[in-house]
C-alpha positions in Angstrom: -179.6 -93.4 -199.1 -177.7 -90.6 -197.4 -177.1 -87.4 -199.5 -174.9 -84.6 -198.1 -174.7 -82.7 -201.5 -177.7 -80.6 -201.2 -177.1 -77.0 -199.8 -180.7 -76.4 -199.4 -183.8 -78.7 -199.3 -187.3 -77.2 -199.3 -190.2 -79.3 -197.7 -193.4 -78.3 -199.5 -193.9 -77.2 -203.1 -196.6 -74.5 -202.7 -195.9 -70.6 -203.5 -193.4 -70.2 -200.7 -191.6 -73.5 -201.3 -191.2 -73.4 -205.0 -190.1 -69.8 -204.9 -187.6 -70.6 -202.1 -186.2 -73.4 -204.3 -185.9 -71.1 -207.5 -184.3 -68.3 -205.5 -181.8 -70.7 -203.9 -180.8 -72.1 -207.1 -180.2 -68.6 -208.6 -177.9 -67.9 -205.6 -175.9 -71.0 -206.5 -177.2 -73.5 -204.0 -177.6 -77.0 -205.0 -181.2 -77.3 -204.1 -183.9 -80.0 -203.7 -187.6 -79.6 -203.4 -189.7 -82.3 -201.6 -193.5 -82.5 -202.3 -195.9 -85.4 -201.6 -198.6 -84.2 -203.8 -198.9 -81.8 -206.9 -196.4 -78.8 -207.2 -198.0 -75.5 -206.6 -199.5 -76.4 -203.2 -203.0 -75.6 -201.9 -202.9 -72.2 -203.5 -202.4 -73.3 -207.0 -204.2 -76.6 -206.9 -207.1 -75.9 -204.5 -207.0 -72.2 -203.6 -205.9 -69.0 -205.2 -206.0 -70.0 -208.9 -209.0 -72.3 -209.3 -211.1 -70.3 -207.0 -210.6 -67.2 -209.2 -211.7 -69.2 -212.3 -214.9 -70.1 -210.4 -215.4 -66.4 -209.2 -214.7 -65.0 -212.7 -217.5 -67.5 -214.0 -219.8 -66.0 -211.3 -219.0 -62.5 -212.4 -220.0 -63.5 -216.0 -223.2 -64.9 -214.7 -224.0 -61.8 -212.7 -223.1 -59.5 -215.9 -225.4 -61.7 -218.1 -228.1 -61.1 -215.7 -227.7 -57.3 -216.3 -227.0 -57.2 -220.0 -230.1 -55.2 -220.7 -228.6 -52.3 -218.8 -226.0 -52.2 -221.6 -228.3 -52.4 -224.6 -228.3 -56.1 -225.3 -231.1 -58.7 -225.0 -230.7 -62.5 -225.2 -232.9 -65.6 -224.5 -232.4 -69.0 -223.0 -229.2 -68.2 -221.4 -227.9 -71.0 -219.1 -224.7 -72.1 -217.4 -223.0 -75.6 -217.5 -221.7 -76.3 -214.0 -219.3 -79.2 -214.8 -217.8 -77.2 -217.6 -217.1 -74.2 -215.1 -215.7 -76.7 -212.6 -213.7 -78.5 -215.4 -212.2 -75.3 -216.6 -210.9 -74.4 -213.1 -209.3 -77.8 -212.7 -207.7 -77.5 -216.1 -206.1 -74.1 -215.3 -204.8 -75.4 -212.0 -203.4 -78.4 -213.8 -201.7 -76.6 -216.4 -200.1 -74.2 -213.8 -198.7 -77.1 -211.7 -197.1 -78.3 -214.9 -195.5 -75.0 -215.4 -194.1 -75.3 -211.9 -192.4 -78.6 -213.0 -190.9 -76.7 -215.9 -189.5 -74.0 -213.7 -187.8 -76.7 -211.4 -186.1 -78.3 -214.5 -185.1 -74.8 -215.7 -183.5 -73.8 -212.5 -182.0 -77.4 -212.0 -183.9 -78.0 -208.8 -184.1 -81.6 -208.0 -187.7 -82.6 -207.2 -188.3 -85.5 -204.9 -191.8 -87.0 -204.5 -192.6 -88.1 -201.0 -193.3 -87.3 -197.5 -190.5 -85.7 -195.2 -189.8 -85.8 -191.5 -187.1 -84.4 -189.5 -184.7 -87.1 -187.9 -182.6 -84.8 -185.8 -182.1 -81.2 -186.4 -180.1 -81.7 -189.7 -181.4 -84.7 -191.5 -184.6 -85.6 -193.2 -186.2 -89.1 -193.9 -188.2 -89.0 -197.0 -190.8 -91.7 -197.6 -191.9 -92.1 -201.4 -195.0 -93.6 -202.9 -193.5 -97.1 -202.8 -192.8 -96.7 -199.0 -189.1 -96.7 -199.6 -187.3 -94.3 -197.3 -184.3 -92.0 -198.0 -182.1 -90.1 -195.7 -181.2 -86.6 -196.8 -178.7 -84.5 -194.8 -178.7 -81.0 -196.3 -176.8 -77.9 -195.2 -180.2 -76.0 -194.7 -183.8 -77.0 -194.4 -186.7 -74.9 -195.2 -190.2 -76.0 -194.1 -193.0 -74.7 -196.2 -195.7 -77.3 -195.6 -198.6 -74.8 -195.7 -201.9 -75.1 -193.7 -205.1 -77.0 -193.5 -208.8 -75.9 -192.8 -209.8 -75.9 -189.3 -212.7 -78.0 -188.1 -215.5 -77.0 -185.9 -214.7 -78.4 -182.4 -217.0 -80.9 -181.0 -218.6 -81.7 -184.4 -218.7 -85.1 -186.2 -220.5 -84.6 -189.4 -221.0 -86.3 -192.8 -218.4 -85.0 -195.4 -221.1 -85.3 -198.1 -223.2 -82.5 -196.6 -220.6 -80.4 -194.7 -217.8 -79.3 -197.0 -214.3 -77.8 -196.7 -213.0 -75.7 -199.5 -212.1 -78.8 -201.5 -215.4 -80.2 -201.7 -217.0 -76.6 -202.4 -214.8 -76.3 -205.4 -215.9 -79.2 -207.3 -219.7 -79.6 -206.9 -221.5 -82.1 -209.2 -224.7 -80.1 -208.8 -225.5 -76.8 -207.1 -227.2 -77.0 -203.8 -230.5 -75.4 -203.5 -229.4 -73.8 -200.2 -226.1 -73.3 -198.4 -224.9 -72.2 -195.0 -221.4 -70.8 -195.0 -219.8 -70.8 -191.5 -217.3 -68.1 -191.4 -217.1 -64.8 -193.1 -213.4 -64.4 -193.8 -212.0 -64.3 -197.4 -212.7 -67.9 -198.1 -216.2 -67.9 -196.7 -217.2 -64.8 -198.5 -215.7 -65.8 -201.8 -217.7 -69.1 -201.7 -220.9 -67.2 -200.5 -220.3 -64.9 -203.6 -219.8 -67.7 -206.0 -222.9 -69.9 -205.0 -225.1 -66.9 -204.7 -224.3 -65.9 -208.2 -225.6 -69.0 -209.6 -228.8 -69.1 -207.6 -228.2 -71.0 -204.4 -229.9 -69.5 -201.4 -226.7 -68.6 -199.0 -226.8 -67.9 -195.3 -223.4 -66.7 -194.0 -222.8 -67.1 -190.3 -220.1 -65.2 -188.4 -219.1 -65.3 -184.7 -218.1 -61.6 -184.5 -220.4 -58.7 -184.7 -219.4 -57.9 -188.3 -218.3 -59.9 -191.5 -214.9 -59.7 -192.9 -213.3 -59.1 -189.4 -209.8 -58.5 -190.7 -211.0 -55.5 -192.8 -211.8 -52.0 -191.9 -215.3 -51.9 -190.1 -216.7 -49.2 -192.5 -215.8 -51.5 -195.6 -217.4 -54.5 -193.7 -220.6 -52.5 -193.4 -220.5 -51.7 -197.0 -219.9 -55.3 -198.0 -222.7 -56.5 -195.9 -225.1 -54.2 -197.3 -224.2 -55.2 -200.8 -224.2 -58.9 -200.1 -227.6 -58.7 -198.5 -228.9 -56.7 -201.6 -227.7 -59.6 -203.7 -229.8 -62.0 -201.5 -227.2 -63.4 -199.1 -228.7 -63.7 -195.6 -226.1 -62.9 -192.8 -226.0 -63.8 -189.1 -223.5 -62.1 -187.1 -222.6 -62.2 -183.2 -223.6 -65.9 -182.9 -221.6 -69.3 -182.5 -222.3 -72.6 -183.9 -223.6 -74.8 -181.1 -224.3 -78.0 -183.0 -224.5 -79.4 -186.5 -226.7 -82.4 -187.6 -226.9 -84.1 -190.8 -230.2 -85.9 -191.5 -232.9 -86.4 -194.2 -230.7 -84.7 -196.8 -230.4 -81.4 -194.8 -227.7 -79.8 -192.7 -229.2 -78.4 -189.5 -227.1 -75.8 -187.7 -228.0 -74.5 -184.2 -226.7 -70.8 -183.6 -226.6 -69.3 -180.2 -226.0 -65.6 -179.4 -222.7 -64.9 -177.6 -224.4 -63.9 -174.5 -226.4 -67.2 -174.5 -229.8 -65.5 -174.3 -231.0 -66.5 -177.8 -230.8 -69.3 -180.2 -231.9 -70.2 -183.7 -232.0 -73.3 -185.9 -231.3 -72.9 -189.6 -231.2 -75.7 -192.3 -229.8 -76.0 -195.8 -228.8 -78.5 -198.4 -225.1 -78.2 -197.7 -222.8 -76.3 -195.4 -219.2 -74.9 -195.8 -216.9 -74.6 -192.9 -214.5 -71.8 -193.5 -213.4 -70.6 -189.8 -209.7 -70.4 -190.5 -206.8 -72.5 -191.0 -203.9 -74.0 -189.0 -200.3 -74.8 -189.9 -199.4 -78.2 -191.1 -197.0 -79.1 -188.2 -198.1 -82.5 -187.5 -196.0 -85.6 -188.4 -193.0 -83.8 -189.7 -190.8 -84.0 -186.5 -190.6 -80.2 -185.7 -191.5 -80.2 -182.0 -189.6 -83.4 -181.3 -186.6 -81.6 -182.5 -186.9 -78.5 -180.5 -188.9 -76.2 -182.9 -191.4 -74.2 -181.1 -195.1 -74.4 -182.1 -197.6 -71.6 -180.9 -201.3 -71.7 -181.7 -200.8 -74.1 -184.5 -197.9 -72.3 -186.1 -194.2 -72.5 -186.1 -192.4 -69.7 -184.3 -189.7 -67.8 -186.4 -187.6 -64.8 -186.2 -187.8 -61.8 -188.7 -185.4 -63.9 -191.0 -187.7 -67.0 -190.8 -185.2 -68.9 -188.7 -186.7 -71.3 -186.1 -183.9 -70.9 -183.6 -182.9 -74.6 -184.1 -179.9 -75.5 -186.2 -180.3 -74.6 -189.8 -184.0 -75.1 -189.8 -186.3 -72.3 -191.2 -190.0 -72.1 -192.0 -192.1 -69.7 -194.2 -195.7 -69.0 -195.4 -198.8 -70.3 -193.9 -196.9 -72.7 -191.7 -195.6 -69.6 -189.6 -198.9 -67.8 -189.4 -200.9 -64.9 -190.7 -201.5 -63.2 -192.9 -202.2 -66.6 -194.9 -201.3 -65.2 -198.3 -199.4 -66.6 -201.1 -197.6 -63.3 -201.9 -196.6 -63.1 -198.3 -195.1 -66.7 -198.5 -193.3 -65.8 -201.8 -191.6 -62.9 -200.2 -190.8 -64.7 -197.2 -189.1 -67.3 -199.3 -186.9 -64.8 -201.0 -185.8 -63.0 -197.6 -185.1 -66.5 -196.0 -182.9 -67.7 -198.9 -181.1 -64.4 -199.2 -180.3 -64.1 -195.7 -179.0 -67.8 -195.7 -176.8 -66.7 -198.7 -175.5 -63.6 -196.9 -177.0 -61.1 -199.2 -176.3 -57.6 -197.7 -178.8 -54.8 -196.9 -181.8 -57.0 -196.4 -184.9 -55.5 -194.9 -187.3 -58.0 -193.1 -190.9 -58.1 -194.5 -193.2 -55.4 -193.0 -196.6 -57.0 -192.4 -198.3 -53.8 -192.6 -197.2 -53.3 -196.2 -198.7 -56.7 -197.4 -202.0 -56.1 -199.4 -205.0 -58.3 -198.7 -207.3 -59.2 -201.6 -210.7 -60.8 -201.5 -212.2 -61.7 -204.9 -215.9 -61.7 -204.0 -218.4 -59.5 -205.8 -217.8 -56.9 -205.0 -214.1 -57.2 -204.5 -212.3 -56.0 -201.3 -208.7 -55.1 -201.0 -206.6 -53.4 -198.2 -203.2 -52.6 -196.9 -201.9 -51.3 -193.6 -203.9 -50.2 -190.6 -207.5 -49.9 -190.3 -209.1 -46.6 -189.0 -209.8 -48.3 -185.7 -206.4 -49.9 -185.4 -204.8 -46.5 -186.2 -206.5 -44.7 -183.6 -205.9 -47.5 -181.0 -202.2 -47.1 -181.8 -202.4 -43.5 -180.9 -202.4 -42.0 -184.2 -204.2 -38.7 -185.0 -205.6 -39.4 -188.4 -206.9 -37.7 -191.5 -209.5 -40.0 -193.2 -210.5 -39.6 -196.9 -213.3 -41.4 -198.8 -214.3 -41.5 -202.3 -217.4 -43.5 -203.8 -217.1 -45.2 -207.0 -220.6 -43.8 -207.7 -218.7 -40.6 -208.6 -216.0 -42.1 -210.7 -216.7 -41.8 -214.4 -215.0 -45.0 -215.5 -216.8 -47.1 -212.9 -220.1 -45.8 -214.0 -219.4 -46.3 -217.5 -218.7 -50.0 -216.9 -221.9 -50.2 -214.7 -219.7 -50.7 -211.6 -220.5 -47.7 -209.5 -221.0 -49.6 -206.2 -217.8 -49.1 -204.3 -215.7 -47.0 -202.0 -212.0 -46.0 -201.5 -210.8 -45.1 -198.1 -207.5 -43.8 -197.1 -206.0 -43.1 -193.6 -203.1 -40.6 -193.0 -201.0 -39.6 -190.0 -202.0 -36.2 -189.4 -198.7 -35.1 -188.1 -196.3 -36.6 -190.8 -198.7 -37.3 -193.7 -197.6 -41.0 -193.7 -200.1 -43.2 -195.3 -201.2 -45.6 -192.5 -203.8 -47.8 -194.3 -205.9 -47.9 -197.5 -209.2 -49.9 -197.8 -211.1 -50.4 -201.1 -214.3 -52.3 -202.1 -215.6 -52.5 -205.6 -214.9 -53.4 -209.2 -211.2 -54.7 -209.8 -209.9 -53.0 -206.6 -207.7 -56.2 -206.1 -205.8 -54.9 -209.3 -205.4 -51.4 -207.8 -204.3 -52.0 -204.2 -200.7 -52.6 -205.3 -200.5 -48.7 -205.8 -201.1 -47.9 -202.1 -198.9 -51.0 -201.2 -196.0 -49.4 -203.3 -196.7 -45.9 -201.7 -196.4 -47.5 -198.3 -193.1 -49.3 -199.2 -191.7 -46.2 -200.4 -192.9 -44.2 -197.4 -194.8 -41.9 -199.4 -196.7 -38.8 -197.8 -200.0 -37.4 -198.7 -198.1 -34.6 -200.8 -196.5 -37.4 -202.9 -199.7 -38.9 -203.7 -201.5 -35.6 -204.2 -198.8 -34.5 -206.7 -199.0 -37.8 -208.7 -200.9 -37.7 -212.0 -203.5 -40.5 -212.3 -204.9 -41.3 -215.8 -208.3 -40.5 -217.0 -210.8 -42.0 -217.2 -209.7 -44.8 -214.9 -211.0 -46.3 -211.7 -207.7 -45.6 -210.1 -208.7 -41.9 -210.1 -210.8 -42.7 -207.0 -207.6 -43.6 -205.1 -206.4 -40.1 -205.9 -209.6 -38.4 -204.9 -209.7 -40.3 -201.7 -206.3 -38.8 -200.7 -207.4 -35.4 -201.8 -210.7 -35.8 -199.7 -208.5 -36.6 -196.7 -207.1 -33.2 -196.9 -210.3 -31.4 -198.0 -209.2 -31.1 -201.5 -211.4 -33.5 -203.4 -212.5 -32.1 -206.7 -215.4 -34.5 -207.8 -217.3 -34.9 -204.8 
């Protein structure tokens, strides 16, 4: 079937894809969305949302282990793992149904199937019944997301070595677990399993965990995780994995090759990064450039080929749903000729990690700021000096801010502690508005709130802190 009536066809129904479809419809485009699986993509079905349900359960478990601090006592407390997992799946399913409602509300045609480019302006869509349709829209946006990378040179049993999908639906808790990779995914799973009593070892190739974060925050996180019982190995690579006798055995080797170690556990999770879903959709065959597993685009998300665009995880880091959503809007509005558009600024995109403690950041790290030639003022404020955090029993944390000494520009902000993922937007807004230190100093922060630590960190950068 040939169809020339669609102005915009979006391939992929994740956060970037469905937002692109909605915005296109709002702008008057006749829009279709092609999705081979469930609407919402990995984020909604197997990532952002269900993992936060699991991590919230882990936070409850941790709190129950401390209830005597708050004047309570209870006996025979226990958790039901199948119910915890089932709740996360139910939430994901419900939100996926909500995306279906949004598609109907905005009159977006949803096509179930797999799409492949056939020339630079046509798509062949193969449905579940293997019937194929040809669609020739005016514009095509690829939002096919990414997949977990595998350890090179390893051939292991999926029953014992998990990706994020297997790790999210455990039938029983493993007695011990090796998490390979200490980025957001690895740290969150380490935090979840540790809360429920699994003996967790985290392995990182670099010299410190959370390699995308400020090094001072990374050191703070490592200290806290180790106090919680997580064992951490840094500066070593995985040089072999074997699954035998019900155990996963991992050989670690120092980067200089002078030392090695063998560790074993009931299960292992590989969380070493992701790569764009570029295979099998006809991109390279039709002239689209792929670099290091991701589609190359310009600041407006155009591939440089015809009317082909790409957004989200497919085009590279940061691999964040909110980044994909904003790219979707920019891409479609550019397509529609909306005036006064501004390309997305990568340094204004907040990063959030929902471990315990949470980690959140925006902008440059202190090291990156100095490497870029800035002279900086650095402010710090510990949550141990924040009244609201102490009242909630959450005094373990730090807020760090980095300013350009010359202009007062906020270059970066980095936070670790309770609910910092809910606070980082404040610094993100400040950066987007090109706020200076004086604007932040003059802002009235409510008391008592954890957000006061944000204000105090700014004050501390200019030797004006009141409560420390």
